[in-house]
C-alpha positions in Angstrom: -3.4 21.0 11.6 0.0 19.7 10.4 0.2 20.8 6.5 3.7 19.1 6.1 4.2 15.7 7.6 7.1 13.3 6.5 6.3 9.8 4.9 8.7 6.8 4.8 8.1 3.9 2.3 10.0 0.7 3.7 11.1 -1.8 1.1 12.0 -5.3 2.0 12.7 -9.0 0.8 10.0 -11.3 2.6 9.9 -14.7 2.1 8.2 -17.7 3.6 10.0 -17.3 7.0 7.4 -15.5 9.2 9.9 -14.5 11.8 12.7 -13.7 9.7 10.6 -11.4 8.3 9.1 -9.5 11.6 13.0 -9.1 12.1 13.6 -7.1 9.3 10.5 -5.4 9.5 10.8 -4.2 13.0 14.3 -2.8 12.0 13.3 -1.0 9.0 10.5 0.4 10.7 12.8 1.8 13.8 15.2 3.3 10.9 11.8 5.0 9.4 10.8 6.6 12.7 14.5 7.9 13.4 14.0 9.8 10.1 11.5 11.7 11.5 8.5 10.2 9.8 5.2 10.5 10.7 4.1 8.2 8.5 5.6 5.0 7.4 4.9 2.1 4.8 5.1 -1.4 4.5 4.7 -3.7 1.6 2.4 -6.1 0.8 2.8 -9.4 2.4 5.6 -8.0 4.5 5.2 -11.0 7.2 5.3 -14.1 5.0 5.6 -14.8 0.5 5.2 -18.1 -0.5 2.7 -20.5 -2.0 -1.3 -21.2 -0.9 0.3 -23.2 2.2 2.6 -21.1 3.0 -0.1 -18.3 3.2 -2.6 -20.3 5.1 0.2 -21.6 7.6 1.0 -17.7 7.9 -2.7 -15.9 8.3 -3.8 -15.2 11.4 -7.0 -13.3 12.6 -6.9 -9.5 13.6 -7.5 -10.2 16.9 -4.9 -11.5 18.8 -2.6 -11.9 15.6 0.9 -11.9 16.0 2.0 -9.8 13.2 -0.9 -7.2 14.1 0.2 -6.9 17.6 4.2 -6.2 16.6 2.4 -3.3 14.1 0.6 -2.0 16.9 3.7 -2.3 19.6 5.9 -1.1 16.8 3.2 2.5 16.3 3.0 2.9 19.7 6.7 2.8 20.4 7.9 5.2 17.9 5.0 7.2 17.7 4.1 6.8 14.4 1.1 6.5 11.9 1.8 2.8 10.2 0.0 1.6 7.5 0.9 -2.3 8.4 1.6 -3.1 3.8 -0.9 -6.1 4.1 -0.9 -9.5 5.7 -3.1 -12.4 5.0 -5.9 -12.6 6.9 -7.7 -15.5 8.2 -11.6 -14.7 9.3 -13.7 -16.9 10.9 -16.1 -18.7 8.9 -14.6 -18.3 5.3 -12.3 -20.6 4.0 -10.4 -18.4 1.8 -8.0 -15.5 3.3 -8.1 -11.8 2.7 -5.2 -9.5 2.0 -5.5 -7.2 4.1 -4.2 -3.2 5.0 -4.2 -2.1 8.5 -3.6 1.3 9.3 -2.3 2.0 13.1 -2.5 5.4 14.7 0.4 6.4 17.1 -0.8 5.1 20.4 -1.1 1.6 18.4 -4.7 1.8 17.3 -6.2 0.5 14.3 -8.0 2.5 12.7 -9.0 1.7 9.2 -9.1 -1.9 7.5 -9.0 -2.4 4.1 -9.0 -5.7 2.0 -7.6 -5.9 -1.1 -10.5 -5.5 -4.0 -8.6 -6.6 -7.1 -7.2 -9.8 -7.0 -4.2 -10.9 -9.1 -5.0 -13.8 -11.8 -2.9 -13.1 -14.8 -0.1 -14.9 -16.7 2.8 -12.7 -16.6 6.1 -14.0 -18.7 4.9 -17.7 -18.9 4.0 -17.9 -15.4 0.7 -18.2 -13.9 -0.4 -16.0 -10.8 -3.8 -17.4 -9.2 -4.5 -15.2 -5.9 -8.0 -16.2 -6.3 -6.4 -20.0 -5.4 -6.1 -18.6 -1.6 -7.6 -15.4 -1.2 -11.0 -13.3 -1.7 -11.7 -10.3 -2.7 -12.6 -7.1 -0.3 -15.5 -5.3 -1.3 -15.2 -1.8 0.2 -13.0 1.7 -0.6 -11.1 3.0 2.5 -10.2 6.5 3.2 -9.5 7.5 6.8 -8.0 10.7 8.8 -4.4 10.3 10.6 -1.7 13.1 11.2 -5.1 14.9 10.3 -4.4 14.0 6.7 -6.9 11.5 4.6 -5.6 9.0 3.7 -6.6 6.0 0.7 -5.5 2.7 1.4 -4.8 0.1 -1.2 -3.0 -3.0 -2.5 -0.7 -3.5 -5.4 -2.7 -4.6 -8.6 -5.7 -2.4 -7.3 -3.4 0.4 -9.0 -4.8 -1.0 -12.2 -8.1 -0.3 -11.7 -8.6 3.8 -11.6 -11.6 4.1 -10.7 -10.8 2.9 -7.2 -8.3 6.0 -6.8 -11.1 8.0 -8.2 -13.3 6.8 -5.5 -10.8 7.6 -3.0 -9.9 11.1 -4.2 -13.3 12.1 -3.9 -13.7 10.7 -0.7 -11.0 13.3 0.5 -7.7 11.1 0.1 -4.8 13.5 -0.4 -2.5 10.7 0.5 -3.2 7.0 -0.8 -0.9 4.2 -0.3 -0.2 1.0 -2.4 2.1 -1.7 -0.7 3.3 -3.6 -3.3 5.1 -7.1 -4.6 4.9 -6.4 -8.3 6.8 -8.8 -10.7 9.8 -7.6 -12.1 7.8 -8.2 -16.1 5.5 -5.8 -15.2 7.2 -3.3 -12.8 9.9 -2.1 -15.7 7.1 -1.4 -18.1 4.4 0.0 -15.9 5.2 0.5 -12.2 6.2 4.4 -12.4 3.9 5.0 -15.3 0.8 3.3 -13.1 1.8 5.2 -9.7 2.6 8.3 -11.3 -0.5 8.6 -13.3 -2.8 7.4 -9.9 -1.2 10.6 -8.5 -1.8 13.1 -11.0 -5.3 12.4 -12.2 -6.1 12.5 -8.8 -3.9 15.1 -7.7 -2.8 13.4 -4.5 0.4 11.9 -3.1 1.0 8.4 -3.8 3.4 6.2 -1.8 4.1 2.9 -2.9 6.2 0.7 -0.3 7.4 -2.6 -2.1 9.0 -5.9 -1.8 12.4 -6.1 -3.6 14.5 -9.1 -4.7 14.0 -13.0 -5.1 10.9 -13.3 -2.6 9.9 -16.6 -4.3 12.4 -18.7 -6.2 13.2 -17.9 -9.8 10.7 -14.5 -9.3 12.0 -11.6 -8.1 9.9 -8.5 -7.3 10.5 -5.2 -9.2 11.0 -2.8 -5.6 12.0 0.8 -6.7 9.2 1.7 -3.7 8.3 5.2 -4.5 6.6 8.6 -3.3 5.0 10.4 -6.1 3.4 14.4 -5.8 0.4 15.4 -6.8 1.8 17.0 -9.9 3.2 13.3 -10.4 7.0 13.6 -9.7 8.7 11.2 -8.5 10.2 12.8 -5.1 11.8 9.7 -3.7 12.7 6.5 -4.5 14.2 3.5 -3.4 17.5 1.6 -4.4 17.2 -1.8 -5.5 17.9 -3.3 -1.3 15.9 -3.4 1.6 15.7 0.0 2.9 13.7 3.0 3.5 13.1 6.4 1.7 11.5 9.4 3.0 9.4 12.4 1.9 8.0 15.7 3.0 3.9 16.5 2.0 2.8 19.5 2.2 -0.8 20.2 1.7 -0.4 23.7 0.7 1.1 22.1 -2.9 -1.2 20.0 -3.2 -4.3 22.5 -2.7 -2.4 24.9 -5.3 -2.2 22.0 -7.8 -5.9 21.1 -7.7 -6.5 24.9 -7.5 -4.8 26.1 -10.8 -5.7 22.8 -12.4 -9.1 21.7 -11.1 -9.5 18.6 -13.2 -11.1 16.9 -10.0 -13.8 20.2 -9.8 -14.5 20.3 -13.8 -15.7 16.2 -13.7 -19.3 15.8 -15.3 -20.5 13.3 -13.4 -23.9 13.3 -14.6 -22.2 12.3 -18.3 -20.2 9.2 -16.8 -22.4 6.3 -17.7 -21.0 2.4 -17.3 -21.7 0.6 -20.3 -24.4 -1.7 -20.1 -23.8 -4.6 -19.4 -20.1 -3.6 -17.3 
């Protein structure tokens, strides 16, 4: 049982050109693997970012999809666990797409599928975002075991919903991944606060791989991909460019925090009741 593993977050500037994004991701995954990473995390919608038309054009099924096949090949080639950020998935019989995060083991096999639950339907800095125009929400929290670590999957806007992360922690997650495409206005005020809070309250590692720069015209992404430890300390953070950052995860350190400050063990679930109506 590896009590220490190395995690790498890939930071990209993805745009609408799927082929160019695939080339960039391939190079950065190789760079991440060269650092000795056991687990590599890609950002949200790493293979294509754009309007609804772009997303529909880039969307693919899990069986036979170009991006899915590429991720399977990369994980196997480099012998790494790959959290495939997210891609837009086309599902048979469904009009809308899913924002889907795939987890590949070191043999290139898909071991977990998570579909983003919370859709980004907001107005930020006078700009309206409506993910629900092209996508539908998922409905299941997902924790999988890879590298003999329990990994909880989430995507971007999910980070604002602590109940999801508490469920992941209660299902055993020691590491939670947050591939993201955060806007700059929300990122500068909320990115670090939210990620550190999820790490602190659930006493787990958080690996957040982000988009950076002008992924959409006039709408720069915030970047600052980071890895936070179970005490909430940021142990790695990316500069403002496409790159890779890494950190070592230590299970003994995590378990020591949970033993000495047992907030998870001190929960009182019988006292918690959802308001009616929620």
